[in-house]
C-alpha positions as CSV (number, residue, x, y, z in Angstrom):
1,X,105.7,114.0,91.7
2,X,104.1,113.9,95.2
3,X,102.6,110.5,95.9
4,X,99.6,110.1,98.2
5,X,100.0,107.5,100.9
6,X,97.6,104.6,101.7
7,X,95.6,106.6,104.3
8,X,94.2,108.8,101.6
9,X,92.3,105.9,100.1
10,X,92.4,103.1,102.7
11,X,91.3,104.2,106.1
12,X,88.7,101.6,107.2
13,X,85.2,103.0,107.6
14,X,85.1,101.9,111.2
15,X,88.0,104.3,112.0
16,X,87.0,107.2,109.7
17,X,85.4,109.1,112.6
18,X,88.2,108.4,115.0
19,X,91.3,109.3,113.0
20,X,92.0,112.9,112.0
21,X,93.6,113.2,108.6
22,X,93.7,116.1,106.2
23,X,93.1,115.8,102.5
24,X,96.2,114.8,100.7
25,X,94.6,115.7,97.4
26,X,94.3,119.3,98.5
27,X,97.8,119.2,100.0
28,X,99.2,118.1,96.7
29,X,97.3,120.8,94.8
30,X,98.7,123.4,97.2
31,X,102.3,122.1,96.6
32,X,101.9,122.1,92.9
33,X,100.4,125.6,92.8
34,X,103.7,127.0,94.2
35,X,105.8,125.8,91.3
36,X,107.4,128.2,88.8
37,X,106.7,127.7,85.1
38,X,109.9,125.7,84.5
39,X,108.8,123.0,86.9
40,X,106.2,120.5,85.6
41,X,104.0,118.9,88.3
42,X,103.3,115.2,87.6
43,X,99.9,114.2,88.9
44,X,99.8,110.6,89.9
45,X,96.9,111.1,92.3
46,X,94.1,110.6,89.8
47,X,95.7,107.4,88.4
48,X,96.0,105.9,91.9
49,X,92.5,107.0,92.9
50,X,91.1,105.3,89.8
51,X,92.7,102.0,90.8
52,X,92.3,102.4,94.6
53,X,90.4,99.1,94.9
54,X,93.3,97.2,93.4
55,X,96.5,96.0,95.2
56,X,98.3,99.3,94.9
57,X,99.5,99.6,98.6
58,X,100.7,96.9,100.9
59,X,98.6,95.9,103.9
60,X,101.5,95.4,106.3
61,X,103.8,98.2,105.1
62,X,103.7,101.9,104.5
63,X,104.9,101.7,100.9
64,X,103.0,101.3,97.7
65,X,103.3,98.1,95.6
66,X,104.9,97.6,92.3
67,X,101.5,97.9,90.7
68,X,100.8,101.2,92.4
69,X,104.1,102.5,91.3
70,X,103.4,101.3,87.7
71,X,100.2,103.4,87.6
72,X,102.2,106.4,88.6
73,X,104.7,105.6,86.0
74,X,102.0,105.5,83.4
75,X,100.8,109.0,84.5
76,X,104.5,110.2,84.3
77,X,104.7,109.0,80.7
78,X,101.4,110.4,79.7
79,X,102.3,113.8,81.1
80,X,105.8,113.9,79.6
81,X,104.7,112.6,76.1
82,X,106.4,109.2,76.3
83,X,105.2,105.7,75.6
84,X,104.8,103.6,78.7
85,X,106.1,100.1,79.1
86,X,103.2,97.6,79.0
87,X,103.1,95.1,81.8
88,X,101.7,92.5,79.4
89,X,105.1,92.6,77.6
90,X,106.9,91.8,80.9
91,X,107.2,88.6,83.0
92,X,105.5,88.9,86.4
93,X,107.4,87.6,89.4
94,X,106.1,87.2,93.0
95,X,107.7,87.0,96.4
96,X,105.3,85.9,99.1
97,X,105.5,86.3,102.9
98,X,106.4,90.0,103.0
99,X,105.9,91.3,106.6
100,X,106.3,95.0,106.4
101,X,106.8,97.9,108.8
102,X,103.3,97.6,110.3
103,X,103.6,93.9,111.0
104,X,105.6,94.3,114.2
105,X,102.7,96.3,115.6
106,X,100.1,93.7,114.7
107,X,101.2,90.2,113.9
108,X,97.7,89.2,113.1
109,X,98.0,91.0,109.7
110,X,98.1,88.8,106.7
111,X,101.6,89.0,105.1
112,X,101.8,90.7,101.7
113,X,103.2,89.6,98.4
114,X,105.7,91.6,96.4
115,X,105.1,91.6,92.7
116,X,107.6,92.9,90.2
117,X,108.0,92.6,86.4
118,X,111.1,91.5,84.5
119,X,111.5,93.5,81.3
120,X,111.5,92.4,77.6
121,X,115.0,94.0,77.2
122,X,118.3,93.7,78.9
123,X,119.3,95.9,81.9
124,X,122.1,96.1,84.4
125,X,122.8,98.5,87.3
126,X,125.5,100.0,89.5
127,X,125.1,100.7,93.2
128,X,126.9,103.0,95.6
129,X,125.8,102.3,99.2
130,X,127.3,105.4,100.7
131,X,128.5,108.6,99.0
132,X,132.1,108.3,98.1
133,X,132.1,104.6,98.2
134,X,133.1,102.5,95.2
135,X,130.2,101.6,92.9
136,X,129.7,97.9,92.1
137,X,127.7,96.0,89.4
138,X,124.3,94.6,90.3
139,X,120.8,94.1,88.9
140,X,117.7,96.3,88.9
141,X,115.9,93.8,91.1
142,X,117.2,91.9,94.1
143,X,115.4,88.6,93.5
144,X,116.7,87.0,96.8
145,X,114.7,89.4,99.0
146,X,112.4,87.8,101.5
147,X,110.3,88.2,104.7
148,X,110.4,91.6,106.3
149,X,113.0,92.8,103.8
150,X,111.1,92.0,100.7
151,X,110.6,95.6,99.7
152,X,114.3,95.7,98.9
153,X,113.5,93.7,95.8
154,X,113.3,97.1,94.2
155,X,116.8,98.4,93.5
156,X,118.2,96.6,96.6
157,X,116.6,99.2,98.9
158,X,118.0,102.6,99.8
159,X,121.4,103.7,98.8
160,X,123.1,107.0,98.1
161,X,123.3,106.4,94.3
162,X,121.9,103.7,92.1
163,X,122.2,103.8,88.3
164,X,120.1,101.7,85.9
165,X,121.1,101.0,82.3
166,X,119.1,99.8,79.4
167,X,121.5,97.6,77.5
168,X,119.1,97.2,74.5
169,X,117.8,100.7,73.7
170,X,120.7,103.1,73.3
171,X,118.6,106.2,72.9
172,X,121.0,108.5,74.8
173,X,118.3,109.8,77.1
174,X,119.3,110.2,80.8
175,X,117.2,111.2,83.8
176,X,118.0,111.8,87.5
177,X,115.4,110.8,90.1
178,X,115.7,112.4,93.6
179,X,113.7,110.3,96.0
180,X,113.1,108.6,99.3
181,X,112.1,104.9,99.5
182,X,108.8,105.4,97.7
183,X,110.8,105.9,94.6
184,X,112.3,102.5,94.7
185,X,109.3,100.6,93.3
186,X,108.9,103.3,90.6
187,X,112.3,103.8,89.0
188,X,112.8,100.4,87.4
189,X,110.0,101.2,84.8
190,X,112.0,104.2,83.6
191,X,114.5,101.9,82.0
192,X,111.9,101.6,79.2
193,X,112.3,105.2,78.3
194,X,115.8,106.1,79.3
195,X,119.2,104.6,78.5
196,X,120.4,105.7,82.0
197,X,118.4,106.3,85.1
198,X,120.4,108.0,87.9
199,X,118.7,107.4,91.3
200,X,119.7,109.7,94.1
201,X,118.5,109.2,97.6
202,X,118.8,112.7,99.1
203,X,119.0,111.3,102.6
204,X,122.4,109.7,101.9
205,X,123.8,111.5,98.8
206,X,126.3,114.2,99.6
207,X,127.4,115.6,96.2
208,X,125.9,118.7,94.6
209,X,123.1,117.4,92.4
210,X,123.4,120.1,89.8
211,X,127.1,119.5,89.4
212,X,126.5,115.7,89.2
213,X,124.0,116.2,86.4
214,X,126.3,118.4,84.4
215,X,129.2,115.9,84.8
216,X,127.0,113.0,83.6
217,X,125.2,114.8,80.8
218,X,121.8,114.5,82.5
219,X,119.1,117.0,81.2
220,X,116.0,115.8,83.1
221,X,115.4,115.5,86.9
222,X,112.3,114.1,88.7
223,X,111.7,114.7,92.4
224,X,109.5,111.9,93.7
225,X,108.4,111.9,97.4
226,X,105.3,110.7,99.3
227,X,103.2,113.3,101.0
228,X,104.7,112.7,104.4
229,X,108.2,113.3,103.1
230,X,107.2,116.3,100.9
231,X,105.7,118.1,103.9
232,X,108.6,117.4,106.3
233,X,110.7,120.6,106.6
234,X,113.8,118.6,107.4
235,X,113.5,116.6,104.2
236,X,112.9,119.7,102.1
237,X,115.8,121.4,103.6
238,X,118.0,118.4,102.9
239,X,117.2,118.6,99.2
240,X,117.9,122.3,99.2
241,X,121.4,121.6,100.6
242,X,122.2,119.4,97.6
243,X,121.1,121.8,94.8
């Protein structure tokens, strides 16, 4: 899954003639056209475009919102033949005053709100901050996040390994997600469909991913990156090193 960034849908009309930007839609199509038959491209572009006038990207930050990530999750479920979690079955929570990565460049920007949804089933998680470190018990959401750090509401931010567990639905399904920070807002929803979700940040993880999957009985893997990351040779090379 290659995720378009906000510039694909949100460049103000007053800047459209001044800022050069290539089509992310065409870029994603080019990436997907290179896949072998065993790799299934997950198209979230159309879902995001359909909802582009909604609050799917932050105004003061380069990430998408929990709602934007949810629409991509719906697309993932549709294209993999699974039933998506309904937000109406969840309890919405809000953290106001989020001042993201753009705020330091323009303090006149209106702070954002981080919205996340607590599930109608029980979950818990384990987190490993650095490869080789001891894992410790935690929650899927960090509800104490605030201010400039509010995006870490989603899985406590970036870490080498984060494992989510559905304590209610023991269906035996496991998936690994290889991601950068765009994946953080997306992966909590997968607990609806998988008993275990193993989240690997390729920038910090040092184990061999294939061996890790074999050791943990994982049969599915999702690579999720935004277009900037997916087109960065250094990022691609780093993933190759881990396979």
